N, C-alpha and C positions, 0 to 999 in steps of 0.2 A: 373703762379706763385702759388706756393704751401705752402708759409709760412703762418702761421695764427697768429703769435705775431706781435704786432705793432712795427714799425721802429723808430729809433731816428731821422732819416732824410731822405730825398728823394734818398740818395745814395744807401741805402740797396735795395729798389725795383728795381732801375735801374740796379744795378749790378747783381741781381737775374735773371733779364731778359737776360742780355748780358754777364753773367759770363762765364768763360772758355776761351779757346784758340780761337775758330772759330767764335762764333756768331757776335762779332763786326766786323769782317772781312768779314763776309757774308754780313752783313748789308751795310758796306762800298761799296761792289760790286754791290748791288742792287739799290744804290742811283740813283734815277731819271730814272730808266730803267727796262725793263723786261728782265730776263735772264733764259735761259735753264739750266737744270741740269748739262749736260755736259760741258757747257761752264763755269758754276761756278766752277766745279771740276777743269778745266784747269786753271782758274784765281787764285785758292787757292792751291798754291803748298804744297803738302804733306798731304792734307786731303783724307781720304778714302771715297769711295762712301757710304759705311755704315754710317760713321760719318756725312757726309754731309746731308744725308736724315734724319738722327735722329735730327740733329741741326735744319734743315729746319721744321720739324713737330713740334718741340718744340716752334719755333719762330712762327709758324702759330697758335698754340694753345694759345700763349700769345698775339696774335693780332698785331704783328709787321710785320708779312710777309704774303702776299696773294699768294695762289696757284691756278692757273688757267689751267684747262685741256681743250684742244681743241679736239673736236670729229673728229679726222682724223685717218688715217691708215698709219703708225704707230701713236698711240696717242703722241701728243705733249703737254708738260707741261712747263709752265713759271711761274717764281717767281718774285714778286716785293714787294717794301716795301709798307706797308699801310701808311696812314696819321700819325698814331702814330710812326711807324717805320722811316718815314722820319724826324719827329721832334727828335726822339732819335739820328738819324744820325747827325742832325745838332748840337745837345748837345754834341755829341762825338767829334766835330771838334776841340775845344780847347784841349781836352784830347790828340788827335793826334798830335797838334802842340807841346804840352809839351813833349810828347814822342820823337818827332824828335829832339827837342833841348837837351833833356836829353841824347839821344843816341849819338849825335854829341859831346857834352861835355865829355861824357864817353870815347869816341874814342880819342878826343884830350888828355885827361889825361892819357890813357893808352900809347899813342904814346910818350908822354913826358918821361914816366917812363922807356920806352925801351932803 
């Protein structure tokens, strides 16, 4: 987290950590399990490898993702959510529920207008 000014509420630091298109989705895919980079890329349709690595590095620096390298040939790397990441994932659950309801309502509204 790079911001030096105080926040008005907790939403500011939370969205600074998960802001953007991919971080919340990455965190969702890491919920309760360890995942390799290639598998994450397959799970996140549309993300480039460069963007995935960049987002994972930022999330690791913010302390919500753990990177574990296994000394094998070829090397194996797995990512998982830290306890802080798991707590953030749980906090995002109600936001995800709201998003599903909102998307469904928008779909119904646009179907009626057609």
